[in-house]
PANU-634616 format. One record per atom (N, C-alpha, C, O, CB): x, y, z. Coordinates in steps of 0.02 Angstrom, whole numbers, plus 50000, padded with zeros to 5 digits. Glycine has a CB too. Layout:
<pts>
XYZ
...
</pts>
This chain:
<pts>
481645411052927
481945405252946
482675403252916
482815404152857
481485400452931
483075400652959
483835404752954
484235397852905
484005392252905
484325406653057
484705399252876
484795395852766
485285392252824
485445394552879
485285402852656
485485384952792
485855379752817
486385378752779
486445374652734
485515374052823
486875383652801
487475386152744
488185379652790
488295379452851
487735398952751
488385377152759
489045373052757
489645375052733
489765376752675
488975367952726
489985374752777
490615375652784
491165371452745
491025365452754
490685375152846
491855372252697
491995367352681
492715368452707
493005373752701
491825365752614
492955363452733
493935368552740
494325365952709
494295359752708
494435368852815
494625367852687
495455366752672
495825365752690
496085360252698
495755369252658
496115374152713
496605374152781
496885381152753
496545386252759
497285366552796
497365381152729
497675387952717
497815391752798
497805388652851
497075392952664
497935397952792
498175401652844
497585403652898
497735405352956
498505407752812
496935403352877
496605402452935
496665397752996
496655399053056
496135401752915
496745390952958
496605386353010
497455382353020
497515376453005
495885380552982
497965385753042
498625383553054
498625388353112
498315393153134
499215384352992
499385382753132
499695385253228
500405384953198
500615383353142
499545377753319
500665386853246
501595386853234
501805378853253
501705375053301
502115393653305
502135378553192
502705370553203
503265370853189
503475375953162
502595364153163
503645365953202
504355367253194
504345371153138
504735375853146
504805361253187
504115371353091
504475373753055
504415378852968
504605379552910
504755368453059
503815381953044
503185387953019
502565387953046
502315383953086
502975387552945
502375392153024
501735389053013
501335381852989
501665377652958
501605392452980
500965381152997
500115376452937
499715372952954
499625371553013
500195371252880
499535371652928
498755369352934
498485363252971
498375357852946
498525368252870
498385365253042
497985357753083
497265360653114
496875355853111
498555353853167
496965365453138
496235366553145
496175364153091
496475365253039
495905372953157
495655359953106
494895357653088
494635361853076
494755367953079
494495354553128
493815356053044
493335364053018
492685363553106
492545368653137
492615361952892
492585360753114
492515358153195
492515366253219
492085370653223
493325352053235
493265365553234
493675370153255
493375375953271
493125379253316
494115371153215
493615375453167
493325382953157
492825387453179
492875392853208
493185383353110
492285383953159
491675388453183
491505390753264
491235395953283
491055384253161
491785384653308
492145387653364
492265394053365
492055396853415
492705385053373
492505397053329
492715402753365
492545410353331
492835415753332
493485401753375
491885407853298
491665412253258
490785410553296
490375410553250
491905410653164
490435409153365
489795409353381
489195412853384
488635411453406
489805408353413
489475418453351
489125422353345
488765421053280
488305424653263
489425427553355
489045414453232
488845413553170
487965412153196
487535415753172
489335407053127
487775406653246
487235402953234
486925407253279
486705404753330
487235395153243
486815417053264
486405420453253
486075421853218
485645426153228
486475422853260
486175418953163
485835421553096
485935417553020
485845419052961
486135428953086
486205410653064
486035404853012
486405397353037
487015397853031
486355407352929
486205391553058
486325387053019
486795382352989
486655378252945
486195388652996
487565383853024
488065380153008
488475373353016
488485370653071
488285382853017
488795370552967
488905361152959
489715364952937
489855370652918
488255354252872
490195358252951
490745359752905
490815353152920
490565348852957
491365365552915
491365353852868
491695347452833
492365349052816
492615353752785
491345345052766
492535345252838
493565346052801
493715341152773
493785335352793
494305346452856
493775344652700
493955339652646
494765339452630
495075334952601
493545341652578
494945343552648
496105342752656
496195344952708
495825343552756
496785348052603
496605348152712
496845352752777
498005354052736
498585352852752
496675344752895
497615357052684
498285363552675
498525366952661
498135371452646
498595364552669
499315369252648
499315377452657
499215376352574
499255370752549
500155382652698
499115380652545
498455384152460
499025384552426
499015385652366
497875394252456
499765383252471
500515383452391
500495374352394
501005370852389
501795388552424
500025372552400
500095366052383
499575363552330
499685359652283
500065362252443
498785367452350
498125365352309
498415364852227
498745368152186
497405372052320
498055358552233
498025357552138
497345357252113
496875356752152
498375349652107
497275357552049
496675355452009
496275347752026
495735345352009
496955355251932
496725346052060
496405339252104
496005338452133
495525334652125
496625336752141
496205344552204
495755349252255
495185353652233
494725355352270
496195354152288
495245355052178
494705357852125
494115352552133
493675351952176
495025358252038
494255349352080
493975342752091
493605339052155
493205334352156
494465339252079
493865342452202
493715336952281
493025342452323
492595340552362
494775336652358
493145350152293
492815354152307
492135354252278
491635356652304
493135358652298
492195350152199
491575354052150
491025345952193
490465345652218
491775354552015
491495341552184
491095336752195
490855334652258
490615329252275
491315332552169
490985340152293
490835339652384
489985343652384
489425342252404
491645346352448
490265348552353
489715355352341
489025351752299
488465351552324
490165362952279
489255348152213
488945344452210
488505338352247
487945335952236
489195344152185
488995337352293
488355329652323
488225331952398
488085327752441
488815318852329
488275338652413
488085341452454
487365349152436
487035352452477
488785342752482
487375349552362
486945353952327
486095356852385
485895361752417
486745348552245
485855349052364
485165348452413
485255350452468
484965355552486
484885342052427
485665347352507
485775348952587
485895353852586
485565348752576
486225346152629
486105361652584
486025367852617
485865371652564
485775369652506
486595370452657
485835378352587
485865384852548
486375388152523
486325393852501
485635388952576
486805385352524
487475388952508
488125386052558
488205381352597
487355397652523
488525391352533
489145385752565
489915388952551
490135390852496
489095376852519
490205389052604
490955394452612
491775390352608
491925385652644
490925398652704
492055392252575
492575386252591
493075392552626
493225398452623
492955380652507
493185386652658
493955390452704
494785389052668
495145384152659
494035385552799
494805393152660
495435392552604
496015396752589
495915402552571
495205392452545
496855393452595
497375399652600
497195404852525
496975403852469
498345395952598
497405409752558
497295411952534
498185415152458
498175421252452
496845414852587
498475413452436
499035413552413
498915407752334
499335407952290
499575411352481
498525404752330
497965401452262
497475400952261
497145398052218
497945395952239
497125406052345
496395408952320
496075411352262
495475410252253
496275413252347
496445414752218
496115415352144
496115412752110
495675414352071
496165418552110
496515406752087
496435404152078
495705397552076
495385394852031
496855405552091
495685397252147
494945392152156
494695396752147
494155393852135
494655387752219
494535403052140
493905405952143
493655405652071
493085404352053
493915413152173
494275407352025
494285408251951
493925401851923
493425402451888
495065408951920
494295393651946
494065389151909
493365385751935
492915383851897
494605384651902
493345385451987
492535383752045
491915389051995
491355386951980
492675388852167
492195397151973
491685400251919
491575398351850
491155401551819
491815406451911
491955392751814
492045387851771
491815380751801
491305377551786
492745387951751
492105379851829
491695371651887
491095370251899
490795364851891
491805371351964
490845377051926
490135378251951
489705384951928
489795390351956
490175378552027
489345384251885
488765387851807
488025388551848
487695383551864
488605379851714
487885392951858
487145396151836
486955390951903
486575386251895
486705394551736
487365392651985
487225391152047
487005396252072
487355400752094
487685388652081
486065396152073
485525398452122
485985397952209
485825400852261
484705392152113
486375394852201
486485395452277
487285398352281
487685397452236
486375387052320
487435402152343
488115406352359
488855402552343
488885399652398
488115408252442
489395400652312
489835398452341
490135405352360
489975410952340
490205393452304
490635403152408
490825409952446
491655408452481
491725407852542
490145411852518
492095408052445
492445410152444
492965416052516
493065422152515
492185411152393
493165411052565
493515416252601
494355413352651
494455407352645
492855419352655
494575414952669
494975414952721
495625419852758
495515425852768
495135410152707
496145417552774
496435424852792
497155426152809
497445420852795
496085427352850
497525430052829
498105435352808
498325430352908
498815427152928
497815448152790
497885431852930
498005430653007
497625422053053
497025420653058
497565438653043
498135418453075
497565414353096
497125410653107
497155405453075
497455414453098
496575411153152
495915411253178
496045410953244
495695414653280
495455406153155
496715405253285
496255406553356
496815414053368
496705415353427
496305398053438
497155417553352
497465421153373
497065429553386
496675432353347
498015420153331
497305431953450
496835437453476
496765443253426
496265446753430
497115440353546
497205444453379
497285448253309
497355446553255
497885444253233
497665451553302
496725447653217
496685441953177
496045442953134
495495443053161
496675435453220
496125443753059
495545443753012
495165440152975
494835440952924
495605446052981
495315434553026
494805425753010
494055427553035
493535427353001
495145416853076
494125429353102
493465427853102
492755433953079
492155432953073
493435425453173
493205440753071
492775444953020
492855439752943
492375437052916
493175454453011
493345439452925
493055436652855
492405430052853
491935428752816
493785433252815
492735426552925
492075422852908
491425424152921
490935422752887
492095417552930
491435426552966
490635429152985
490425433552935
489805433752933
490545433453057
490685436652899
490555437952826
490235437252775
489795440752748
490785437052807
490705428052752
490575426652722
490095422652735
489735421552687
490925426252700
489915419252794
489015416652822
488715421552834
488225421452871
488865412352891
488935426852804
488205432152844
487975433252744
487425435752728
488585444052916
488445431252696
488485434152644
488085426152600
487555425352570
489355437552629
488525422752612
487805418252595
487475413852625
487485407852614
487825414852548
487115416952669
486195418052695
485835424852663
485275426552680
486115419352795
486305429052608
485615433752599
485225430252548
485645428252507
485745441852571
484575428152527
484415428052495
484615433852412
484275432052365
483995427052533
484805436252405
484925437252353
485895437252311
486165439852263
484515443252359
486125431052384
486775430352323
486595424652307
486095421752327
487625430552342
487185421852254
487025414052224
487845416652164
488185421252140
485845412252169
487765410652170
488715413952108
489335408852147
489165404352186
489145427352134
490005410252131
490435408952132
490625415852154
490615420252110
490615405552084
490865418352243
490965424852263
492075422452301
492365417452318
490085427752340
492175427052296
492545429552368
492285435252410
492005440652400
493265431852355
492515431652462
492265438652550
492805437552544
493145432452541
491775437852644
492925444852541
493945448252598
493895453452605
493775457352558
494875448552562
493975456052691
494035462952692
493275467752680
493235473752667
494575464152634
492875463952687
492395467552692
492265467152620
491675468552611
492485473852728
492625465652553
492165465352483
491845458852455
491895453852491
492585467752425
491715458652431
491305455952414
491475458252319
491345463352287
490625458152461
491905450552296
492455450752242
491905444152167
491755438552186
493505445952294
491735446052107
491785439452065
492335436852070
492835439952088
491685439851997
492325428552049
492795423652069
493275422352015
493745418352015
492475417652088
493015427751956
493345427751919
493825435751890
494125437451839
492935424451883
493655439151967
494275444551969
494435446152015
494395451752040
494255450051943
494765439252044
495115442952118
495795440852111
495905434952097
494785440052202
496385445752121
496945445852119
496925447252205
496525450252241
497255450852061
497615443052221
498195443952286
498545451952245
498735452952188
498985434752294
498505456452302
498925460852275
499395461452337
499915464752332
498565467552248
499245458452395
499705461652456
499775457552486
499245456252514
499525466852500
500265453052504
500725445352553
500295447952609
499755445852590
501875445152576
500215450052648
500295450152720
499505458852761
499375460352819
501495452352730
499325460752722
498775464352730
498365462252743
498215456352735
498605467152698
497875468452776
497295466152778
496845464452702
496525459952676
497015471052820
497035470052692
496655473152603
496915469552562
497165472652515
496815481352568
497035458052557
497535457852529
497285458752468
497615461952427
497915452852541
496505455352447
496325454452372
496015461752339
495775465452382
495715448052366
496005463552293
495705464552227
495125465652179
495335461252141
495825461752212
494865466552165
494365465952094
494645470052040
494675476152033
493535468852105
494805465852009
495405467851945
494865469251906
494415465151898
496035461351907
494855476851873
494425480251826
493775476551804
493545474551750
494815481751768
493565476351870
492855477451885
492495478451945
492765474451984
492575473051865
491915482551986
491925484752028
491585481252066
491105477652051
491855489652024
491875482552129
491715473252201
490815475052205
490515480452213
492305474552341
490565468352196
489715464152171
489585469752236
489205474552229
489445451952184
489995468252309
489555473252352
490055472452407
490555468752408
488675471252371
489795477152463
490725476352541
489995474852582
489405475152563
491555487952587
490215473652625
490015471752682
490615476952762
491185477252783
490095462052669
489845480352777
490115485352806
489615486552907
489145490352920
490005492352735
490035481152961
489475479053025
488785478152986
488275481452973
489375485953094
489125470752973
488545468052957
488115468352896
487715463952880
488245469652996
488215472752870
487445478452814
487885473252742
488485473252728
487595493852803
487455470152716
487535471552648
487625474552587
487285472352541
487385470952641
488095480052572
487765484252532
487995482752437
488545484352414
487995492052566
487665480852413
487575480452324
487665485152296
487475490952303
486985478952293
488075481752254
488455488052186
487895485852142
487365488752129
489485486252141
488175478952116
488195477052096
487365471152104
487285465952137
488815477352099
486845475452053
486295469052086
486255459552032
486385457651975
485235474152076
485985456352104
486405449852037
485555449951999
485015452152020
486805437652085
485795445951923
485435445251884
485265436751920
485675433251952
485755447151808
484355434551900
484545429651930
484685422651859
484725423651799
483925428551993
484725416651891
485135414151817
484625407451799
484495402651834
486175411151832
484445408751749
483825405951726
484115397451678
483625394451655
483395413251667
484575395051669
484725390151681
484645385751729
484275387651775
485065390751674
484955378351734
485085375051814
485595376651814
485985379351775
485025367551837
485585373851883
486755372351887
486795370151861
486335366951837
487335369051933
487505369751838
487985365051846
488545362351837
488935365951806
487885362851839
488825355451858
489355356251902
489855349751827
489745344351800
489115353152013
490355354951826
490905352751765
491535350251824
491805354751856
491205361151699
491765342351840
492505342251879
492865338551822
493195333551834
492545337551964
492805341151752
493575339651731
493845345551699
493585349351657
493665333251679
494545345751731
495075350351693
495585349651646
496065346251665
495385352651729
495615351951591
496375350051573
497295352251607
497565356951579
496345352651504
497575349651649
498005352851660
498455353851622
498815358751633
498155351551699
498565350351572
498985351951513
499295359851508
499715360951465
498525350451450
499205361951525
499455369051492
500215371851500
500515369751549
499025374851523
500505375751463
500935378951519
500905387951496
500725391451449
501855374951519
501295388551577
501185396651545
502005400351579
502295400151633
500225401851590
502125403551508
502755405351483
502725413851465
502485417651423
502915400451417
503255414251540
503495421551541
503915424951518
504515424051527
503595423251580
503655429751484
504335431951438
504575438251477
504165442651486
504155434351346
505315439151505
505775442851479
505945444851453
505835443351394
506005442951475
506385450351469
506755453951393
507485450351371
507845449651420
506985463551407
507785447851308
508425446451285
508205437551302
508655433251302
509185451251334
507305435151317
507305426351307
507735422151248
508105423251201
506515424251289
507535418151274
507815416451198
507535410951189
507235408951239
508585415851184
507525406651130
506845402551104
506775395451111
506305392251086
506735403251033
507495391751164
507555387251182
507345383751202
507545378051190
507745387051195
506815384651246
506275379751265
505455380451220
504945378051243
506175381351352
505475385851122
505135386551120
504695377451086
504135375051094
505225393151098
505215375351053
504985368551033
504515361551091
504035357751091
505725365751009
505035363351128
504975358651180
504125358751216
503815353551227
505605360751238
503845366551230
503445368451222
502765365751209
502285363851242
503635370951197
502975366451130
502475366551092
502265356451081
501755353051075
502735371851017
502985355151085
502545348151072
502165345751122
501715341751108
502945342351055
502315348351212
502205344951251
501695344051262
501385338751270
502425345551286
501465351851266
500785357351287
499925355951256
500045350951223
501025365751249
499595356551252
498655355851255
498625365651225
498175367951190
498145353451379
499115368951246
498975373551254
499755379551278
500285377051298
498405371751297
499675385951273
500315389651298
500125395951326
500125399551276
500845390951242
499995398551362
499615405451382
500255410151404
500505410151460
498975404351453
500515415651327
501385419151341
501115424051396
500525425151384
501885424551258
501345427651454
501275435151498
501725437551443
502325436451436
501595436251595
501465439751418
501755444751373
501825453551397
501335456951409
501295444151310
502465455851400
502245465351410
501745470151406
501425468851354
502485468951374
501555473851427
501055477551404
500505472751374
500395466751385
501325482551354
500205477051333
499495474551313
499555468551253
499165466151212
499025481451284
500585467151280
500435459451199
500755462351183
500825468251199
499765456851138
501375456351109
501465456751100
502105452551085
502325450951141
501205459851111
502695448951017
503065442851027
503865444951015
503935448350964
502775436850974
504365443751044
504985449651061
504945447050984
504575442950957
505835448851130
505695453050948
506045449950885
506475442950902
506555438350863
506575455850852
506845443450997
507195435650996
506895426750997
507145421151005
507575436051058
506355429150987
505885422950980
505415421950923
505105416850909
505475422651035
505415427450894
504805427550851
504735422650775
504255419650749
504745435250833
505445423550754
505525419050693
505245408550717
504945404350682
506595420450668
505535407950789
505625403150809
504755402050805
504475399850754
506105403150872
504395404050867
503635405050844
503515406650803
503665412550813
503285407950867
503305406550750
503065408550683
503125399650672
502655395850683
503615415450626
503745397550652
503895390250633
503555386450668
503255382050638
504545388050638
503495386750733
502985382050752
502225383150777
501745379650793
503275379050799
502335388450772
501685388750763
500905386950684
500305386450674
501785395050783
501595386650649
501275385250580
501435376050578
501275373650523
501765390650505
501615372450613
501925365250630
501455364750668
501095360550640
502655363850662
501085367250737
500935362950753
500135366950788
500075369250844
501535359150790
499655366650736
499185370050723
498665368650773
498305372950798
499025369150661
498665362950786
497955362050851
498325365950908
497995366550960
497715352050886
498775367850908
499265369950990
498545378151029
498335380650977
500625375750951
498355380351064
498135386551075
498685389751100
499155386851127
497585387051116
498625396551090
498805398351074
498485406151116
498025409451092
498835395451018
498805407951173
498285414151233
498905419351232
499415418451264
498025410551344
498835422951206
499245430751236
498945437051297
498625442351293
499315435751161
499235433351350
498945435851430
499535443651437
499765447151392
499175427351514
499585444051478
500105451551496
500125449551573
499855445351610
499675461551478
500645455551578
500995456351649
500675459951664
500595460351725
501665458151664
500255465251619
500285469551690
499555470751724
499235474451687
500625477551675
499195469051781
498845468451817
498055473251790
497585469951769
499265469951877
497995481851795
497555482051741
497625480551707
498075476451697
497365485051721
497005484151636
496845487351574
496875483751533
496705486151479
497155492151555
497145474551532
497435471151475
497735472451446
498205476551446
497225469551443
497415467251393
498015464851332
497475469351278
496885470951285
498185453551312
497965470451221
497545473651151
498355473551096
498825477251081
497095484851172
498115467451084
498745465651054
498825470850982
499335469950948
498715456751036
498335476050960
498325479950881
498775487150883
498945490950838
497395482350856
498925486950974
499415492750965
499905495250911
499995499250865
499775492051006
500115490750942
501275488750914
501115486250863
500575488150840
501965481650963
501575480350817
501805480450747
502275474650810
502725472050777
502145489150688
502295473450848
502385469550853
501825461850905
501825456150929
502935472450861
501485467650891
500935460850925
500325461950874
499925457250877
500585462051027
500175466050834
499845468450770
500005461150714
499585457650684
500265477050740
500545460750714
500645457350653
500655450350676
500515445750639
501285459550612
500815449650734
500925441350732
500255437650760
500185431650769
501635438750785
499675443950775
498815442950802
498585439550719
498305434150711
498255453350832
498865446250644
498345443550608
498885436150565
498665432250522
497935450850548
499435436150588
499865429950541
499785421750588
499875416250562
500925432750535
499645422950649
499525416950701
499065416950730
498815422050754
499895415950747
498745409150737
498035407650785
498435411150832
499045410650836
497685398850808
497965415550876
498425418050931
497665418950968
497185417750931
499045425850916
497505421151048
496905421351044
497095426351147
497385424051196
496405411551022
496745433351137
497005435651198
496605437051239
496025438651226
497365440251195
496845436851294
496695437151389
495865444151372
495275442651379
497855443051462
496125450951352
495945458351343
495945458551439
496465458251472
495005460451287
495285459051467
495205462651513
495195453751564
495045454051624
494465469151502
495305448951543
495075446251616
495915444851632
496385445351594
494415437951620
495895443051696
496345441651752
496655434151724
496365429251702
495895441351833
497485435751738
498085430751746
497605423451753
497505419651705
498645432751826
497365422551821
496815417151840
496375413951810
496305408051797
496485418651874
496025419151800
495605418751755
495625414851693
495155410851685
495535423751745
496015415151653
496215415251582
496435409251598
496115404451577
496705420851548
497035408151636
497195399351670
496665393251687
496695387351671
497495400051745
496155397251726
495895392651739
495215390251682
494895385051674
495785394051805
495215395151660
494615393151595
494705390451534
494285388151495
494285398351571
495495391151527
495905388051478
495685380251494
495405376051458
496775389951487
495915379751561
496055370651555
495335367551580
495385362251610
496825366951620
494465370951571
493975368851574
493765367251477
493515362351449
493575374251624
494015374351451
493655374751386
494135367551353
493805363651318
493745383751339
494895365851365
495215360051322
494705356751369
494865351151347
496175357751319
494215355151416
494375348251453
493825345651410
493695339651403
494305347351545
493445351751376
492945352151331
492335351251369
491915346851359
493035347451278
492325355451410
491455355551459
491205361551420
491515366451400
491445357851569
490535359951412
490035363651396
490385365251312
489885367851287
489895370451457
490875365251261
490855365651201
490455363051159
490485366051105
491255364751187
490225360451160
489655357451108
490035356751042
490505352951032
488945362751096
489645362850979
490045362150914
490435369550904
490525372150849
489485360350844
490665372750976
491005377550988
491215377950969
491135372950935
491205379051014
491985382850929
492515383050919
492895386450973
492565389351016
492565385050863
493705386450977
493925386051023
493845392051067
493735392951127
494435384251010
493995397650988
493955404051013
493105408951038
492995413351080
494345407450954
492695405650993
492055402851014
491995401851091
491675405751126
491945396050978
492345395851120
492225394551189
492585399551219
492335401851270
492395387751213
493185402251200
493795403951263
493195412451267
493085413851325
495095404951224
492985415551234
492535421951228
491885420651259
491555425451280
492415424151153
491675415351265
491045416951301
491385419651407
491825418451448
490415407251289
490675423851395
490435428451440
490445422051516
490115417051501
489555432451406
490715421951578
490445416751634
490845424651677
491305428651667
490845405651643
490285423351727
490225422351805
490905431351805
491345433251845
490635410751848
490655433951746
490945442851764
491525443251715
491585448251679
491325444851859
492055437051712
492665435251648
492795440151613
493325443351615
492495430251592
492225441551572
492315448651538
492035454351514
491905452451457
492485448251503
491895458851516
492185466151470
491915467151394
491425467751357
493085465751460
492925466551402
492835466551307
492605463251283
492705457251287
493275466051263
491975467551229
492055462151162
492285461751118
492205466351079
491735460751134
492755455451097
493055456451039
492855455250973
493235456650926
493495454051045
</pts>
């Protein structure tokens, strides 16, 4: 019996046509399906349009809309494919990993570097691969399917702006590859024991502070006053430069309720604040969490999810942040 798979269209390059000022999403969900008639050979697809935006304009309110759509249709379909723009797809994949947990039905994000109406495009292959993966009995949870790779939702990062192999799985193996309609799994999924849970609240009041050489402390007071969490995108394995250290110490003591997380600008191998004095000393003296091997996209999404009170129970912030969800962490803090 063929699986019933729902295509949730959000816009992006895959649905774009040339307009006066450049490419803009104009192709609707049902029309997207018409470009891949082969999909009817192995599943029963349906389609719904929830928005039609460039993914540059993707916001947490759209993540909530995707989650609501899946929750409302969860019992009606065997899997879900989300057509999404590539520029922010890694953020959405990470966010949905926290907002939809223990799903025995696959939630697959995909997109394209070229519009689906073009003769030469990656859109048709990516879509067919995604529907095929979503139709497989072993598939579950939130994943991204792109360029023949199946990537855990928390591990995807866009590393190329134009090439078809735009995404990589960061510091974790791709879960599978898809070649000539065959799914080759490298990591066998472990069936979920708990029921699926949907979370629709995200705390967007966080700030990402990217360090640059000679950074000034001018904005620090404002950041601590205004935001519930500050994620520091540091150099290398993590540390606070001398140019802002004194002010940082003062503000950390003044605002003990704020969540501070050390991440890194480096794509691979993560943070380790114990290596250098600039990181080790401030970690001992202040209340700082570390991203370790998590992607920046996962850190941002997980912080929004965690600070909204989701699944916290009696867990402290540190315990909640270091929960392992959808392969997001390997390191043991």
